[in-house]
MARSE-938220 format. One record per residue (C-alpha): residue number from 1; x, z, y; residue in three letters. Coordinates in steps of 0.5 Angstrom, whole numbers, padded with zeros to 4 digits. Layout:
// residues N
{r NUM {X Z Y} Ala};
...
// end
This chain:
// residues 163
{r 1 {-0009 -0012 -0053} Met};
{r 2 {-0005 -0013 -0047} Gly};
{r 3 {0002 -0017 -0047} Leu};
{r 4 {0008 -0013 -0046} Leu};
{r 5 {0012 -0014 -0040} Leu};
{r 6 {0018 -0016 -0044} Glu};
{r 7 {0014 -0022 -0046} Glu};
{r 8 {0011 -0024 -0039} Cys};
{r 9 {0018 -0024 -0036} Leu};
{r 10 {0018 -0031 -0031} Pro};
{r 11 {0024 -0033 -0034} Cys};
{r 12 {0021 -0034 -0041} Asn};
{r 13 {0017 -0040 -0040} Pro};
{r 14 {0013 -0040 -0047} Ser};
{r 15 {0009 -0034 -0045} Thr};
{r 16 {0004 -0032 -0039} Pro};
{r 17 {0007 -0029 -0032} Asn};
{r 18 {0007 -0022 -0030} Leu};
{r 19 {0000 -0023 -0027} Leu};
{r 20 {-0004 -0026 -0033} Ser};
{r 21 {-0007 -0021 -0037} Leu};
{r 22 {-0011 -0022 -0044} Gln};
{r 23 {-0018 -0020 -0043} Asn};
{r 24 {-0020 -0016 -0049} Pro};
{r 25 {-0027 -0017 -0048} His};
{r 26 {-0027 -0025 -0048} Glu};
{r 27 {-0020 -0026 -0053} Gly};
{r 28 {-0017 -0030 -0047} Gly};
{r 29 {-0012 -0030 -0041} Ile};
{r 30 {-0015 -0028 -0035} Ile};
{r 31 {-0014 -0034 -0030} Lys};
{r 32 {-0011 -0032 -0023} Lys};
{r 33 {-0015 -0034 -0017} Lys};
{r 34 {-0011 -0038 -0012} Asp};
{r 35 {-0009 -0035 -0006} Met};
{r 36 {-0013 -0036 0001} Lys};
{r 37 {-0010 -0035 0008} Ala};
{r 38 {-0014 -0030 0012} Ala};
{r 39 {-0018 -0033 0018} Asn};
{r 40 {-0015 -0030 0023} Tyr};
{r 41 {-0008 -0034 0022} Leu};
{r 42 {-0006 -0039 0027} Thr};
{r 43 {-0003 -0045 0025} Ser};
{r 44 {0004 -0042 0025} Lys};
{r 45 {0001 -0037 0021} Gly};
{r 46 {-0002 -0041 0016} Lys};
{r 47 {0004 -0045 0015} Thr};
{r 48 {0008 -0039 0014} Tyr};
{r 49 {0003 -0037 0009} Phe};
{r 50 {0004 -0043 0005} Lys};
{r 51 {0011 -0043 0005} Asn};
{r 52 {0011 -0036 0003} Leu};
{r 53 {0006 -0037 -0002} Glu};
{r 54 {0010 -0043 -0005} Glu};
{r 55 {0016 -0037 -0006} Ile};
{r 56 {0011 -0033 -0010} Leu};
{r 57 {0009 -0038 -0014} Lys};
{r 58 {0016 -0040 -0016} Ala};
{r 59 {0017 -0032 -0018} Lys};
{r 60 {0010 -0032 -0022} Gly};
{r 61 {0007 -0028 -0017} Leu};
{r 62 {0002 -0032 -0013} Ala};
{r 63 {-0005 -0029 -0014} Asp};
{r 64 {-0011 -0028 -0010} Asp};
{r 65 {-0010 -0020 -0010} Ser};
{r 66 {-0004 -0021 -0005} Tyr};
{r 67 {-0008 -0026 0000} Ser};
{r 68 {-0009 -0020 0005} Leu};
{r 69 {-0002 -0017 0005} Lys};
{r 70 {0001 -0024 0005} Leu};
{r 71 {-0003 -0026 0011} Ser};
{r 72 {-0001 -0020 0014} Met};
{r 73 {0007 -0022 0013} Leu};
{r 74 {0005 -0029 0015} Ala};
{r 75 {0002 -0027 0022} Asn};
{r 76 {0008 -0022 0023} Glu};
{r 77 {0013 -0028 0022} Phe};
{r 78 {0009 -0032 0027} Ala};
{r 79 {0009 -0027 0032} Lys};
{r 80 {0016 -0026 0031} Tyr};
{r 81 {0017 -0033 0032} Glu};
{r 82 {0012 -0033 0038} Glu};
{r 83 {0016 -0028 0042} Cys};
{r 84 {0023 -0031 0041} His};
{r 85 {0020 -0038 0044} Leu};
{r 86 {0017 -0034 0050} Gly};
{r 87 {0024 -0031 0051} Ala};
{r 88 {0027 -0038 0050} Leu};
{r 89 {0022 -0040 0056} Glu};
{r 90 {0024 -0035 0060} Arg};
{r 91 {0031 -0036 0059} Glu};
{r 92 {0030 -0044 0061} Lys};
{r 93 {0027 -0041 0068} Lys};
{r 94 {0033 -0037 0069} Gly};
{r 95 {0030 -0030 0067} Leu};
{r 96 {0033 -0026 0062} Pro};
{r 97 {0029 -0027 0056} Gly};
{r 98 {0028 -0020 0053} Phe};
{r 99 {0028 -0016 0059} Tyr};
{r 100 {0026 -0015 0066} Asn};
{r 101 {0031 -0015 0072} Gln};
{r 102 {0029 -0011 0078} Phe};
{r 103 {0031 -0012 0085} Asp};
{r 104 {0034 -0005 0085} Asn};
{r 105 {0039 -0007 0079} Asp};
{r 106 {0035 -0004 0074} Thr};
{r 107 {0033 -0007 0067} Thr};
{r 108 {0027 -0006 0062} Gln};
{r 109 {0025 -0009 0056} Val};
{r 110 {0019 -0013 0056} Asn};
{r 111 {0013 -0015 0052} Ala};
{r 112 {0017 -0020 0048} Phe};
{r 113 {0022 -0015 0046} Phe};
{r 114 {0017 -0010 0044} Thr};
{r 115 {0013 -0015 0040} Met};
{r 116 {0019 -0018 0036} Ala};
{r 117 {0022 -0011 0034} Lys};
{r 118 {0015 -0009 0032} Gly};
{r 119 {0014 -0015 0028} Ser};
{r 120 {0021 -0015 0025} Glu};
{r 121 {0020 -0008 0022} Ala};
{r 122 {0013 -0010 0019} Ala};
{r 123 {0017 -0016 0016} Ile};
{r 124 {0022 -0012 0013} Glu};
{r 125 {0017 -0007 0010} Arg};
{r 126 {0012 -0013 0008} Leu};
{r 127 {0018 -0017 0005} Ser};
{r 128 {0020 -0011 0000} Ala};
{r 129 {0013 -0011 -0003} Lys};
{r 130 {0014 -0018 -0005} Phe};
{r 131 {0021 -0018 -0007} Gly};
{r 132 {0023 -0023 -0002} Leu};
{r 133 {0030 -0020 -0001} Thr};
{r 134 {0036 -0020 -0006} Pro};
{r 135 {0036 -0012 -0005} Leu};
{r 136 {0029 -0012 -0007} Asp};
{r 137 {0029 -0016 -0012} Gln};
{r 138 {0034 -0012 -0016} Ser};
{r 139 {0030 -0006 -0015} Lys};
{r 140 {0024 -0010 -0018} Ile};
{r 141 {0028 -0012 -0024} Lys};
{r 142 {0031 -0005 -0025} Gly};
{r 143 {0023 -0003 -0026} Met};
{r 144 {0022 -0008 -0031} Ile};
{r 145 {0026 -0006 -0038} Lys};
{r 146 {0029 -0013 -0040} Glu};
{r 147 {0029 -0014 -0048} Pro};
{r 148 {0035 -0011 -0051} Glu};
{r 149 {0039 -0017 -0055} Ala};
{r 150 {0040 -0016 -0062} Glu};
{r 151 {0046 -0012 -0065} Asn};
{r 152 {0050 -0017 -0069} Pro};
{r 153 {0052 -0011 -0074} Leu};
{r 154 {0045 -0010 -0075} Met};
{r 155 {0043 -0017 -0076} Arg};
{r 156 {0049 -0017 -0081} Leu};
{r 157 {0046 -0011 -0084} Gln};
{r 158 {0039 -0014 -0085} Lys};
{r 159 {0042 -0020 -0088} Ile};
{r 160 {0046 -0016 -0093} Met};
{r 161 {0039 -0012 -0095} Asn};
{r 162 {0036 -0018 -0096} Gly};
{r 163 {0032 -0018 -0090} Gly};
// end
C-alpha cells in the first residue's frame, strides 16, 4: 500500500519524501535514481544543473525522472547568461548591447535580445514546474492537503470516554 501524501511531506523527516513510494511487490521503498545532466549541456549549463539539483534535493524533489526538464531549465539559464554577457561585450566596444543602431538613426533589437527574451520565457515556464518561486510554491502547497491539527475539545472527549 502506498504512503499518504500527508505522511510524505518533506517537513516530516521521519518519513520518506514525496518521490519515495512503497513497492507492494517487494515490500520495500523504491530508491530514487540520481539526476543526470543531459550530454548537450555546456559547462555553464552543467553548473546551473548542479545548482538547481541542490535546490530540488533540499525540497525532496531530486529524482532522475526530472533530469530532462531540469537539463532544459539549466540550458535556458546558461543561454540567458550568455546573451547578457554578449550584450555587455558590445557595450564595452561602445555599441548598444541589445539593439543595433543604423546610420539612418533607426534601431532594431539584435539576436542577444531575442534569445534572452526567449530564454526568460522558458525559465519562467520551467521554473514553475519545480516550484522555484514563492508563488509557485504556494500553488503546490495548496494542492497537498495538510494534516489537520487535532481539536482540543475532541481530544478531551476521547480522554473522558476512556480512549
